[in-house]
N, CA, C and O atoms as a Tinker XYZ file with bonds, in Angstrom:
   348  protein
     1  N     60.473000  -23.526000   16.380000    73     2
     2  CA    59.797000  -24.696000   16.913000    64     1     3
     3  C     58.370000  -24.726000   16.374000    63     2     4     5
     4  O     57.697000  -23.697000   16.318000    81     3
     5  N     57.920000  -25.903000   15.981000    73     3     6
     6  CA    56.580000  -26.029000   15.435000    64     5     7
     7  C     55.605000  -26.515000   16.497000    63     6     8     9
     8  O     55.998000  -27.014000   17.552000    81     7
     9  N     54.341000  -26.357000   16.194000    73     7    10
    10  CA    53.265000  -26.762000   17.094000    64     9    11
    11  C     52.716000  -28.098000   16.587000    63    10    12    13
    12  O     52.575000  -28.298000   15.381000    81    11
    13  N     52.408000  -29.005000   17.506000    73    11    14
    14  CA    51.847000  -30.295000   17.103000    64    13    15
    15  C     50.479000  -30.094000   16.460000    63    14    16    17
    16  O     49.818000  -29.078000   16.678000    81    15
    17  N     50.069000  -31.074000   15.668000    73    15    18
    18  CA    48.742000  -31.001000   15.037000    64    17    19
    19  C     47.645000  -30.949000   16.092000    63    18    20    21
    20  O     46.637000  -30.269000   15.905000    81    19
    21  N     47.833000  -31.663000   17.198000    73    19    22
    22  CA    46.838000  -31.686000   18.275000    64    21    23
    23  C     46.679000  -30.297000   18.896000    63    22    24    25
    24  O     45.558000  -29.827000   19.090000    81    23
    25  N     47.799000  -29.644000   19.207000    73    23    26
    26  CA    47.728000  -28.299000   19.803000    64    25    27
    27  C     47.181000  -27.296000   18.787000    63    26    28    29
    28  O     46.401000  -26.417000   19.154000    81    27
    29  N     47.571000  -27.412000   17.528000    73    27    30
    30  CA    47.048000  -26.517000   16.496000    64    29    31
    31  C     45.524000  -26.665000   16.390000    63    30    32    33
    32  O     44.815000  -25.671000   16.230000    81    31
    33  N     45.023000  -27.899000   16.479000    73    31    34
    34  CA    43.574000  -28.132000   16.435000    64    33    35
    35  C     42.894000  -27.531000   17.660000    63    34    36    37
    36  O     41.805000  -26.969000   17.547000    81    35
    37  N     43.525000  -27.644000   18.832000    73    35    38
    38  CA    42.964000  -27.047000   20.051000    64    37    39
    39  C     42.908000  -25.528000   19.928000    63    38    40    41
    40  O     41.933000  -24.904000   20.347000    81    39
    41  N     43.948000  -24.936000   19.358000    73    39    42
    42  CA    43.985000  -23.485000   19.160000    64    41    43
    43  C     42.867000  -23.064000   18.210000    63    42    44    45
    44  O     42.180000  -22.076000   18.467000    81    43
    45  N     42.678000  -23.800000   17.120000    73    43    46
    46  CA    41.609000  -23.470000   16.175000    64    45    47
    47  C     40.232000  -23.592000   16.816000    63    46    48    49
    48  O     39.363000  -22.750000   16.587000    81    47
    49  N     40.030000  -24.633000   17.617000    73    47    50
    50  CA    38.749000  -24.815000   18.302000    64    49    51
    51  C     38.502000  -23.656000   19.270000    63    50    52    53
    52  O     37.388000  -23.140000   19.355000    81    51
    53  N     39.540000  -23.253000   19.994000    73    51    54
    54  CA    39.420000  -22.138000   20.942000    64    53    55
    55  C     39.133000  -20.833000   20.206000    63    54    56    57
    56  O     38.364000  -20.004000   20.693000    81    55
    57  N     39.742000  -20.646000   19.041000    73    55    58
    58  CA    39.525000  -19.434000   18.245000    64    57    59
    59  C     38.063000  -19.365000   17.780000    63    58    60    61
    60  O     37.470000  -18.287000   17.763000    81    59
    61  N     37.489000  -20.498000   17.409000    73    59    62
    62  CA    36.106000  -20.547000   16.941000    64    61    63
    63  C     35.096000  -20.441000   18.087000    63    62    64    65
    64  O     33.932000  -20.112000   17.859000    81    63
    65  N     35.533000  -20.717000   19.305000    73    63    66
    66  CA    34.682000  -20.669000   20.483000    64    65    67
    67  C     34.507000  -19.212000   20.901000    63    66    68    69
    68  O     35.447000  -18.424000   20.792000    81    67
    69  N     33.319000  -18.843000   21.378000    73    67    70
    70  CA    33.049000  -17.453000   21.746000    64    69    71
    71  C     32.947000  -17.288000   23.244000    63    70    72    73
    72  O     32.067000  -16.588000   23.745000    81    71
    73  N     33.844000  -17.930000   23.952000    73    71    74
    74  CA    33.863000  -17.835000   25.405000    64    73    75
    75  C     35.287000  -18.011000   25.917000    63    74    76    77
    76  O     36.250000  -17.968000   25.151000    81    75
    77  N     35.399000  -18.208000   27.210000    73    75    78
    78  CA    36.720000  -18.339000   27.812000    64    77    79
    79  C     37.301000  -19.737000   27.612000    63    78    80    81
    80  O     36.597000  -20.746000   27.607000    81    79
    81  N     38.608000  -19.740000   27.450000    73    79    82
    82  CA    39.377000  -20.975000   27.349000    64    81    83
    83  C     40.520000  -20.882000   28.359000    63    82    84    85
    84  O     40.834000  -19.798000   28.851000    81    83
    85  N     41.130000  -22.008000   28.661000    73    83    86
    86  CA    42.311000  -22.015000   29.519000    64    85    87
    87  C     43.478000  -22.565000   28.721000    63    86    88    89
    88  O     43.433000  -23.685000   28.212000    81    87
    89  N     44.523000  -21.757000   28.621000    73    87    90
    90  CA    45.735000  -22.151000   27.921000    64    89    91
    91  C     46.755000  -22.595000   28.959000    63    90    92    93
    92  O     47.008000  -21.885000   29.931000    81    91
    93  N     47.332000  -23.756000   28.755000    73    91    94
    94  CA    48.442000  -24.226000   29.574000    64    93    95
    95  C     49.702000  -24.081000   28.736000    63    94    96    97
    96  O     49.766000  -24.553000   27.601000    81    95
    97  N     50.702000  -23.423000   29.309000    73    95    98
    98  CA    51.948000  -23.175000   28.601000    64    97    99
    99  C     52.986000  -24.243000   28.948000    63    98   100   101
   100  O     52.845000  -24.961000   29.938000    81    99
   101  N     54.004000  -24.334000   28.140000    73    99   102
   102  CA    55.039000  -25.350000   28.338000    64   101   103
   103  C     55.788000  -25.175000   29.648000    63   102   104   105
   104  O     56.399000  -26.127000   30.132000    81   103
   105  N     55.759000  -23.976000   30.238000    73   103   106
   106  CA    56.426000  -23.752000   31.526000    64   105   107
   107  C     55.523000  -24.107000   32.713000    63   106   108   109
   108  O     55.914000  -23.938000   33.868000    81   107
   109  N     54.292000  -24.607000   32.414000    73   107   110
   110  CA    53.369000  -25.014000   33.471000    64   109   111
   111  C     52.371000  -23.946000   33.887000    63   110   112   113
   112  O     51.405000  -24.257000   34.584000    81   111
   113  N     52.573000  -22.708000   33.485000    73   111   114
   114  CA    51.637000  -21.635000   33.831000    64   113   115
   115  C     50.365000  -21.776000   33.003000    63   114   116   117
   116  O     50.372000  -22.359000   31.919000    81   115
   117  N     49.267000  -21.225000   33.540000    73   115   118
   118  CA    47.993000  -21.246000   32.820000    64   117   119
   119  C     47.434000  -19.832000   32.736000    63   118   120   121
   120  O     47.771000  -18.961000   33.538000    81   119
   121  N     46.574000  -19.628000   31.746000    73   119   122
   122  CA    45.902000  -18.346000   31.577000    64   121   123
   123  C     44.492000  -18.614000   31.078000    63   122   124   125
   124  O     44.294000  -19.305000   30.079000    81   123
   125  N     43.500000  -18.050000   31.797000    73   123   126
   126  CA    42.117000  -18.152000   31.360000    64   125   127
   127  C     41.720000  -16.839000   30.712000    63   126   128   129
   128  O     42.033000  -15.763000   31.222000    81   127
   129  N     41.027000  -16.934000   29.580000    73   127   130
   130  CA    40.576000  -15.741000   28.898000    64   129   131
   131  C     40.010000  -16.057000   27.535000    63   130   132   133
   132  O     39.700000  -17.208000   27.228000    81   131
   133  N     39.878000  -15.029000   26.719000    73   131   134
   134  CA    39.303000  -15.141000   25.386000    64   133   135
   135  C     40.424000  -15.152000   24.357000    63   134   136   137
   136  O     41.199000  -14.199000   24.272000    81   135
   137  N     40.513000  -16.214000   23.583000    73   135   138
   138  CA    41.517000  -16.311000   22.522000    64   137   139
   139  C     40.891000  -15.705000   21.265000    63   138   140   141
   140  O     40.038000  -16.327000   20.631000    81   139
   141  N     41.317000  -14.487000   20.905000    73   139   142
   142  CA    40.663000  -13.759000   19.828000    64   141   143
   143  C     41.419000  -13.770000   18.509000    63   142   144   145
   144  O     40.885000  -13.320000   17.495000    81   143
   145  N     42.655000  -14.276000   18.495000    73   143   146
   146  CA    43.424000  -14.282000   17.255000    64   145   147
   147  C     44.492000  -15.352000   17.332000    63   146   148   149
   148  O     44.997000  -15.675000   18.407000    81   147
   149  N     44.828000  -15.898000   16.168000    73   147   150
   150  CA    45.946000  -16.845000   16.083000    64   149   151
   151  C     46.501000  -16.792000   14.672000    63   150   152   153
   152  O     45.785000  -16.490000   13.717000    81   151
   153  N     47.774000  -17.088000   14.555000    73   151   154
   154  CA    48.443000  -17.120000   13.256000    64   153   155
   155  C     49.305000  -18.370000   13.209000    63   154   156   157
   156  O     50.304000  -18.475000   13.921000    81   155
   157  N     48.910000  -19.323000   12.360000    73   155   158
   158  CA    49.680000  -20.562000   12.227000    64   157   159
   159  C     50.802000  -20.431000   11.203000    63   158   160   161
   160  O     51.838000  -21.085000   11.320000    81   159
   161  N     50.589000  -19.590000   10.207000    73   159   162
   162  CA    51.550000  -19.465000    9.105000    64   161   163
   163  C     52.100000  -18.049000    9.068000    63   162   164   165
   164  O     51.647000  -17.224000    8.275000    81   163
   165  N     53.070000  -17.767000    9.918000    73   163   166
   166  CA    53.604000  -16.401000    9.971000    64   165   167
   167  C     54.344000  -16.042000    8.691000    63   166   168   169
   168  O     54.786000  -16.910000    7.938000    81   167
   169  N     54.462000  -14.768000    8.474000    73   167   170
   170  CA    55.232000  -14.288000    7.337000    64   169   171
   171  C     56.680000  -14.739000    7.498000    63   170   172   173
   172  O     57.084000  -15.126000    8.595000    81   171
   173  N     57.465000  -14.695000    6.429000    73   171   174
   174  CA    58.872000  -15.105000    6.556000    64   173   175
   175  C     59.553000  -14.397000    7.734000    63   174   176   177
   176  O     59.402000  -13.193000    7.942000    81   175
   177  N     60.294000  -15.185000    8.480000    73   175   178
   178  CA    61.035000  -14.713000    9.659000    64   177   179
   179  C     60.111000  -14.322000   10.802000    63   178   180   181
   180  O     60.567000  -13.746000   11.790000    81   179
   181  N     58.830000  -14.623000   10.687000    73   179   182
   182  CA    57.885000  -14.329000   11.749000    64   181   183
   183  C     57.755000  -15.524000   12.668000    63   182   184   185
   184  O     58.521000  -16.484000   12.586000    81   183
   185  N     56.783000  -15.447000   13.533000    73   183   186
   186  CA    56.566000  -16.501000   14.510000    64   185   187
   187  C     55.061000  -16.754000   14.631000    63   186   188   189
   188  O     54.270000  -15.814000   14.702000    81   187
   189  N     54.677000  -18.035000   14.653000    73   187   190
   190  CA    53.275000  -18.363000   14.888000    64   189   191
   191  C     52.920000  -17.898000   16.302000    63   190   192   193
   192  O     53.746000  -17.966000   17.211000    81   191
   193  N     51.678000  -17.423000   16.477000    73   191   194
   194  CA    51.301000  -16.870000   17.779000    64   193   195
   195  C     49.816000  -17.029000   18.036000    63   194   196   197
   196  O     49.035000  -17.343000   17.138000    81   195
   197  N     49.446000  -16.800000   19.304000    73   195   198
   198  CA    48.053000  -16.653000   19.714000    64   197   199
   199  C     47.936000  -15.310000   20.425000    63   198   200   201
   200  O     48.913000  -14.807000   20.981000    81   199
   201  N     46.734000  -14.733000   20.403000    73   199   202
   202  CA    46.476000  -13.501000   21.139000    64   201   203
   203  C     45.254000  -13.715000   22.019000    63   202   204   205
   204  O     44.254000  -14.290000   21.588000    81   203
   205  N     45.349000  -13.245000   23.260000    73   203   206
   206  CA    44.290000  -13.448000   24.243000    64   205   207
   207  C     43.993000  -12.178000   25.016000    63   206   208   209
   208  O     44.837000  -11.293000   25.158000    81   207
   209  N     42.756000  -12.116000   25.517000    73   207   210
   210  CA    42.366000  -11.112000   26.496000    64   209   211
   211  C     42.117000  -11.896000   27.783000    63   210   212   213
   212  O     41.165000  -12.673000   27.849000    81   211
   213  N     42.957000  -11.708000   28.813000    73   211   214
   214  CA    42.764000  -12.445000   30.064000    64   213   215
   215  C     41.408000  -12.153000   30.692000    63   214   216   217
   216  O     40.860000  -11.060000   30.545000    81   215
   217  N     40.880000  -13.146000   31.393000    73   215   218
   218  CA    39.613000  -12.989000   32.109000    64   217   219
   219  C     39.722000  -11.798000   33.059000    63   218   220   221
   220  O     40.754000  -11.606000   33.703000    81   219
   221  N     38.670000  -11.007000   33.144000    73   219   222
   222  CA    38.600000   -9.837000   34.024000    64   221   223
   223  C     39.657000   -8.791000   33.681000    63   222   224   225
   224  O     40.173000   -8.112000   34.570000    81   223
   225  N     39.977000   -8.660000   32.404000    73   223   226
   226  CA    40.973000   -7.697000   31.962000    64   225   227
   227  C     40.599000   -7.201000   30.571000    63   226   228   229
   228  O     39.824000   -7.849000   29.868000    81   227
   229  N     41.137000   -6.070000   30.176000    73   227   230
   230  CA    40.983000   -5.574000   28.812000    64   229   231
   231  C     42.320000   -5.600000   28.073000    63   230   232   233
   232  O     42.410000   -5.178000   26.921000    81   231
   233  N     43.340000   -6.093000   28.739000    73   231   234
   234  CA    44.677000   -6.162000   28.172000    64   233   235
   235  C     44.712000   -7.218000   27.072000    63   234   236   237
   236  O     44.079000   -8.266000   27.201000    81   235
   237  N     45.433000   -6.955000   26.012000    73   235   238
   238  CA    45.606000   -7.905000   24.916000    64   237   239
   239  C     47.044000   -8.407000   24.951000    63   238   240   241
   240  O     47.996000   -7.628000   24.931000    81   239
   241  N     47.175000   -9.727000   25.005000    73   239   242
   242  CA    48.498000  -10.332000   25.134000    64   241   243
   243  C     48.774000  -11.254000   23.959000    63   242   244   245
   244  O     47.860000  -11.896000   23.442000    81   243
   245  N     50.038000  -11.324000   23.533000    73   243   246
   246  CA    50.451000  -12.213000   22.444000    64   245   247
   247  C     51.490000  -13.195000   22.981000    63   246   248   249
   248  O     52.406000  -12.819000   23.712000    81   247
   249  N     51.323000  -14.460000   22.601000    73   247   250
   250  CA    52.242000  -15.518000   23.021000    64   249   251
   251  C     52.654000  -16.341000   21.806000    63   250   252   253
   252  O     51.840000  -16.567000   20.912000    81   251
   253  N     53.905000  -16.791000   21.761000    73   251   254
   254  CA    54.307000  -17.685000   20.679000    64   253   255
   255  C     53.522000  -18.999000   20.773000    63   254   256   257
   256  O     53.366000  -19.552000   21.861000    81   255
   257  N     53.037000  -19.489000   19.653000    73   255   258
   258  CA    52.307000  -20.759000   19.651000    64   257   259
   259  C     53.162000  -21.898000   20.185000    63   258   260   261
   260  O     52.642000  -22.838000   20.786000    81   259
   261  N     54.463000  -21.819000   19.970000    73   259   262
   262  CA    55.361000  -22.871000   20.445000    64   261   263
   263  C     55.381000  -22.963000   21.965000    63   262   264   265
   264  O     55.812000  -23.980000   22.510000    81   263
   265  N     54.926000  -21.925000   22.662000    73   263   266
   266  CA    54.905000  -21.947000   24.132000    64   265   267
   267  C     53.619000  -22.569000   24.679000    63   266   268   269
   268  O     53.464000  -22.697000   25.894000    81   267
   269  N     52.693000  -22.959000   23.791000    73   267   270
   270  CA    51.403000  -23.517000   24.200000    64   269   271
   271  C     51.498000  -25.036000   24.285000    63   270   272   273
   272  O     51.857000  -25.707000   23.317000    81   271
   273  N     51.169000  -25.563000   25.462000    73   271   274
   274  CA    51.150000  -27.017000   25.666000    64   273   275
   275  C     49.774000  -27.583000   25.351000    63   274   276   277
   276  O     49.662000  -28.639000   24.728000    81   275
   277  N     48.712000  -26.875000   25.785000    73   275   278
   278  CA    47.347000  -27.319000   25.509000    64   277   279
   279  C     46.375000  -26.163000   25.684000    63   278   280   281
   280  O     46.681000  -25.158000   26.326000    81   279
   281  N     45.186000  -26.335000   25.090000    73   279   282
   282  CA    44.118000  -25.348000   25.207000    64   281   283
   283  C     42.829000  -26.108000   25.501000    63   282   284   285
   284  O     42.493000  -27.067000   24.807000    81   283
   285  N     42.106000  -25.669000   26.543000    73   283   286
   286  CA    40.853000  -26.326000   26.922000    64   285   287
   287  C     39.722000  -25.310000   26.928000    63   286   288   289
   288  O     39.890000  -24.176000   27.376000    81   287
   289  N     38.565000  -25.730000   26.423000    73   287   290
   290  CA    37.359000  -24.916000   26.482000    64   289   291
   291  C     36.843000  -24.999000   27.920000    63   290   292   293
   292  O     36.466000  -26.077000   28.381000    81   291
   293  N     36.825000  -23.882000   28.623000    73   291   294
   294  CA    36.463000  -23.912000   30.049000    64   293   295
   295  C     35.327000  -22.974000   30.427000    63   294   296   297
   296  O     34.854000  -23.009000   31.563000    81   295
   297  N     34.884000  -22.139000   29.502000    73   295   298
   298  CA    33.856000  -21.163000   29.846000    64   297   299
   299  C     32.598000  -21.334000   29.028000    63   298   300   301
   300  O     32.500000  -22.205000   28.164000    81   299
   301  N     31.647000  -20.483000   29.324000    73   299   302
   302  CA    30.362000  -20.467000   28.632000    64   301   303
   303  C     30.537000  -19.870000   27.233000    63   302   304   305
   304  O     31.298000  -18.920000   27.046000    81   303
   305  N     29.829000  -20.432000   26.260000    73   303   306
   306  CA    29.812000  -19.875000   24.906000    64   305   307
   307  C     28.777000  -18.755000   24.902000    63   306   308   309
   308  O     27.577000  -19.025000   24.947000    81   307
   309  N     29.224000  -17.511000   24.847000    73   307   310
   310  CA    28.338000  -16.364000   24.949000    64   309   311
   311  C     27.508000  -16.130000   23.688000    63   310   312   313
   312  O     26.597000  -15.303000   23.705000    81   311
   313  N     27.794000  -16.824000   22.619000    73   311   314
   314  CA    27.041000  -16.650000   21.382000    64   313   315
   315  C     25.852000  -17.618000   21.285000    63   314   316   317
   316  O     25.051000  -17.520000   20.355000    81   315
   317  N     25.737000  -18.532000   22.223000    73   315   318
   318  CA    24.587000  -19.438000   22.212000    64   317   319
   319  C     23.350000  -18.623000   22.551000    63   318   320   321
   320  O     23.345000  -17.889000   23.539000    81   319
   321  N     22.307000  -18.741000   21.751000    73   319   322
   322  CA    21.101000  -17.943000   22.014000    64   321   323
   323  C     20.497000  -18.245000   23.382000    63   322   324   325
   324  O     20.485000  -19.388000   23.840000    81   323
   325  N     20.005000  -17.208000   24.010000    73   323   326
   326  CA    19.352000  -17.353000   25.308000    64   325   327
   327  C     17.972000  -17.955000   25.096000    63   326   328   329
   328  O     17.205000  -17.487000   24.254000    81   327
   329  N     17.663000  -18.979000   25.850000    73   327   330
   330  CA    16.340000  -19.576000   25.808000    64   329   331
   331  C     15.756000  -19.457000   27.217000    63   330   332   333
   332  O     16.268000  -20.065000   28.157000    81   331
   333  N     14.683000  -18.672000   27.361000    73   331   334
   334  CA    14.109000  -18.513000   28.702000    64   333   335
   335  C     13.539000  -19.826000   29.211000    63   334   336   337
   336  O     13.068000  -20.643000   28.420000    81   335
   337  N     13.575000  -20.038000   30.516000    73   335   338
   338  CA    13.029000  -21.280000   31.064000    64   337   339
   339  C     11.526000  -21.381000   30.796000    63   338   340   341
   340  O     10.817000  -20.376000   30.747000    81   339
   341  N     11.066000  -22.606000   30.625000    73   339   342
   342  CA     9.641000  -22.847000   30.394000    64   341   343
   343  C      8.848000  -22.497000   31.652000    63   342   344   345
   344  O      9.316000  -22.708000   32.771000    81   343
   345  N      7.664000  -21.971000   31.459000    73   343   346
   346  CA     6.821000  -21.600000   32.617000    64   345   347
   347  C      5.896000  -22.723000   32.984000    63   346   348
   348  O      5.115000  -22.596000   33.928000    81   347
């Protein structure tokens, strides 16, 4: 099963984001965490996938991209430079 262009773009945006995202799966379940890896073009006989670290966890999980319904940017971008408030 292939991933739509829209979902593939959401996955790429989440991969480039340096904060938490929320993935909604085709079965209706959701997962919030850091999407740290994705593969759109698997090797022959492979499967496209995403890899995430769930929020408040150190566990690394892999899911088939075909199981992803949508991806939303939901957390703070931790790579944005800190700017102290003006005095």
